[in-house]
N, C-alpha and C positions, 0 to 999 in steps of 0.2 A: 214376409207377412206384413200387411199394412196395419197401421195403428187402429184404424176403424174396425177391422175384423178380429182383433186380438180380444179374447175373453178377459175378464178381471183377473182370473187366476194367472194367465200367461203374462199379463202386465206385471203383476207382483213378482213372479218368479224370475223374470228377465229384468227386473229393476235392479241396477247395480248396488246401490246401497243395501237393499234387502239381501242380496247374495253375500255381500261382505259381512253383514250382520249375522247371518246364520253360521258363517265360518268363525267369526269372532266369538259368538256365544259358545261354540264348541270348544274353542281353545281355552276360553276363560273358565268354563265349567269342567273341563276334562280332569284337572287335578282333583276336583271334588268327587265327581262321579266315578273316577277310576279307583277310588279308595273305598267307595261305598258298595254295599251289596244289596241294597233295598231295590224293590221292584220299581220304585219311582225314579231312581237313578238310571236303571236299565231301560225304562220307558223313555226317559229324556234323550239318552244316547241313541236309542233305536230311531227315534223321530227326527233328531237333528241330522243323522246320517241320511235319512230319507230326503229331507229337505235340501241338504247339500247336493245329493245326487240329482234330485229333480232340477235344482238351479243351475247345475253345472252341464248337465247333458243337453244335446241339441234336440230338444223336443220340439215338433213341428206345430203343436197346437196346445191349448190349455186342457183340451180333452185327454191328450196323451199324458200329460202330467198328472192330471186328476185320476186317470185310470190306474197309473202306477201306484199312487198313494192309497187308492181304494184296495188294490191287491194287497199292500202291506197292512192296512187296517184288518183285512179278513185274515191275514197271517198271524198278526199279533193276538187276535182273538183265539185262533187255533193253539198258539204257543201257550197262552195263559191257561187254557183249558187243559193242555197236555201237561202242564207243570214245568215247561221249559223256562219259566221266569227264574228257576233256581238252577242248579246244576244238572246238566243233561246226563243221565246215567243210563237209561235203557232205550230212550228214543234214538233212532238212527238219523239224527239231524246234523247237519254239517258243522263240524267244530270250527272250521275255518271262517265261516260267515258269523257265527254268533260268539266269538271269543270276547267281543267288546259288550255283548249284551247278557252274559250270564256271569254268575259269581264265580270267583277264582277257585280253582280246585287245589286242595292242600297238596303240597309237595311231598311225597313220601320218599323221595330219593335220599339215599344216605348222605349225610353231611360230608363224609369222606371221599365220596365219588369225585374223580378228577375229570371224567369225560363221559359223554353220553354213551348209552348202551347202543349196540348196533341196531336194535329195534327202534330206539328213539331216533338215531341218525336216518334210518330208512323213513320213519314217519316224517320227520322234519323236511327230508329232501322232497318227499311227495307234496307236502305242504307248500314249501317254497316254490315247487314247480307250477303250481296253479297260476302264477303271474305270467308264465311264458307258454303254457300249454305243454303237450307231450306228444310222443308218437304212439298212436294206437294201431296195434297190429291184429289183423283178422285173417281167417283163411279164405282165399278169394274163390268165388264160384267161377268167375270168368277165367281164371288161370288153373283151373282143375285142382283147386285146394292149396295151391302155393301160398305161403304167408305174405300178406299184402300190408304195407304200413303207410299211414298218412297222418297228417297234423290233427290233433283234436284238443279243444279246450276242455276243461274239466273242473269239478270241485271234489271235495272229499266229504263223505258223511261221517258220523261220529266214530265209525269203526275204521276209518282210513280207507274205505272202498271208493275209488273213483267213479264219478257220476258224469256222464256225457249228455249233451243235448243233440240228438241226431235226427236228421230228416228221414222220413220213411223210404224216400227214393235215392238215398245215398248209397255208395258203394259198400260202406261199412254195414249198414243196415240190411242190405241184401246178403252179405256174407254171414251175418250173425243170425239171420232167419234160417240159413242153411246149417250153420255150426255155431252155436251160442257159447263161444269161448275166444279168448283173446289175451293180449297182454298190453300193458302201458309202460312206455319208457319215460321217466320224468328226471329232469335235471335240476341240481341246486345251483347255489352260487359258486363262483370261482373265477380266479384271476385269468387263468387260461382254460380253454375248452377241455383240454385233457386233464386239468386239474379239478374240474367240477365233479362234485359227488353225483351219483345217479342211482336210481332204483328202478328195477323191473318188477312190475305186479302182474302175475298171471293167474287166470282162473276163469270160472264160468261167468256169462254175462246174462242178466235178467232186466225186465223192464221194472220201473218203479211204479208200483200199482197202488199202494196205500194213498189215500187222498190227502191225509194230514201230512205225511212225509213229503209228498210230491209238492205240496205248497211250500213247505219249509225249504226243500232243495231248490225249488224254483227261485225263492228269494236269494238263497245262497249263490245260485248261478247269476242271477241279475246283478248282484253286488260285486261279484268277482269279474264278471264280463258284462258291462252295461248294454252292449248291443242286443244281448239276449232278451231284454225286456220286450222287444218287438216281436220275437220269435216264440217265446213261451206260450202265448194264448193260441197260436195257430195249431190246428188239428193235425197237420203233417209233420209236426215236430213233437218228439217225446224224450223223456229222460230215461236213461239207460245206465244200469250200474254193473261195474265189474267187480265181482267178489273174490279177492285174492285167495288162492290156495297155495300159491309159490311166491316168495319174495326173494329177490336177489339184490344185494347192495354192494356198490363199488365206491370207495371213499376218495377216488381221484388218483390217477397215475397207478391204478391197480392196488392201492393201499386199502387194507381191510375188505378185500373182495370175498364175500362169503354170502351163503344162503342164511336167510332169516326165518325164524319159526313164524308161520302166518298168525297164529294166535297171539304171539308176543307182539308182533307188529300192530295187530289190531287193538290191543290193550294199551300200546304205548301212547304218549302224548308228544306232539310236536313241541320242539323247544321254543319258549317264548321270545327269545332274543333273535332267533334265526332270521325272521322277517327283515330285521334292520342290521343283521350281521354283516351283509354284503357292503352296506354303506360304511359301517364302522371299519371293516377291513380296508375298504378303498380309501378311506381317510388316513388310516395309519400307514398305508403303502405309498401315500403321497411323498414327494421329495421333501417336504418340510419336516417330515418325522423319521427321515432315513437315519439321521444320527441318534435320535432317540431310541430306535430299534437296535442300532449297533451297540449303544451302551447297555441296553437291556440284555443283549446276547452275552456280553462280556461279564456283567455282574450277576445276572439272574439265571443264565443258562451255562455259565462256565465255559463260554466260547470266545476267548480272547482273539482268536484267528479268524473271526468272522469276516468274510469279505462282503457279503450282502446277506440281508435277512427280509423275509416277507411274512405277512400274516395271511395264512391260508383260510382260516375260519375263526369266527367268534361266535360264542354261544353262552349260555347262562352259567356255565361251569369254569370257562377259561378261554385260552387262545390256542390255536394250532399254528405253530411257527416253522417256517422252512429256512434252514440256514445253509449258505454256501460259504465254504471256508476258503482260505488262501490257497490250500492244497487241492482245491477243486472237489472237495467232498460234499455231498448233500446230506444234511442232518435234518431230522423232523423232531420237534419237541412239543409237548403239551404242557402249558404254563398255566397252572390254576390260580384263581383269585384268592386273596387272603380272606375275604368275606363273601358269602353267598348273595348275589343280587337276586332281587325279586321283580325287576323290570328292566327295560332297555336303559332307562336313565341311570339305574343303579350300575349296570354293566359298564356303561361309559365311565362312571366314577372310579369303578375298580380297576379299569384299564389305566386311567390317569394315575391312580395311586401306584400301580406297578411302575409306571414310567418315571414317576417322581422318586420312588424309592431307588430305582437304578441310577438316576441323575446324582441323588444325594451320596449314594455309595461311590460314584465316580469323582465327586468333589471331596471326598474324604470326610463328609459330615457324619457325626454319630450322636444320636439324641438318646443318651442314657440306655444303650443297648436295645433300642427300639427294633433294630433289624438284626438281632442276633441269629435269628432263624430265617432262612430265605423261604420264599414261596415255594410250594411243592411243584416239582418239574418231573415229567416223564419223557424218556426218549422213545419215540414211536418207531422211527426206522432210520437207516442211514445207508448211503451208497458211495462207491468210490469211482 
């Protein structure tokens, strides 16, 4: 694009200092707005995210950027009228897209809980899977009703139902017109493919017909999958929702493989730490923390014969740890935090506290009985 043909908006959005400024403003203000629940703070975060997306995406013209912002202006009006400036209770609006724009929901989980419920794990896995997409299965018209599976991006509405952006001429669309039912396989984080949690959501498939909800889900899809901004306005693309009537969850390596009540899944919330849990687990599994984990296995898990230890998952309640002993046995543990975190940063702090506690025990340090009681530990599984 030549400088002479660029609109003022395009020049601003592609001017590097401006792009850096929008990112810096968000970083500087995020501690303030994350702790506030006023509509002003939500408005700020909503628009700063829009500016960053507009400045970072490869928009071909100023009109493209302006069109995107106009769509979000219209959506914000819809959300304000619908009352989505507060906690979304009855609106079927994507929880994944608006977790940064709505007030925090009170955590009613028992303080004694050591691990997520199966429903929470299933919902979390579906939420995490948005980043990588999933396998959508429908009944093939071309193959005489044989199940047919292909990749599909999706987002979730407030009840955890996956929503897809499908082209009218796509194979899936033809199959769904013949038989409106299918299933989605979504994968969570994991060190190995076999160790990744997964959830299969099966049920009826329906178009998203409500105008307000369609606008909200369009924004959710555009935020999760930026390429969709060019496809959403096209008449041959439409949002289609799978309403789960059956939910099957596998925790990796077949652990906790079981059916989940569909209503419990819909009512559950995705774990707030899970989106960064993979990064935390990768960091803890790096070579520089190898000795830290071995010390933790000895003093916190009572496994002095640990040959190797890895972090399988990190969430808001604790760590899933996999230990291989010198006798070649595989043990799986749940290690709870001493204090309940309320954010990803809190979770990082709690993990550091556990490693520090194990190190001090290994050094024989005792601070007036500060560690008379150990963190709670639950053995999940073992194999020989």
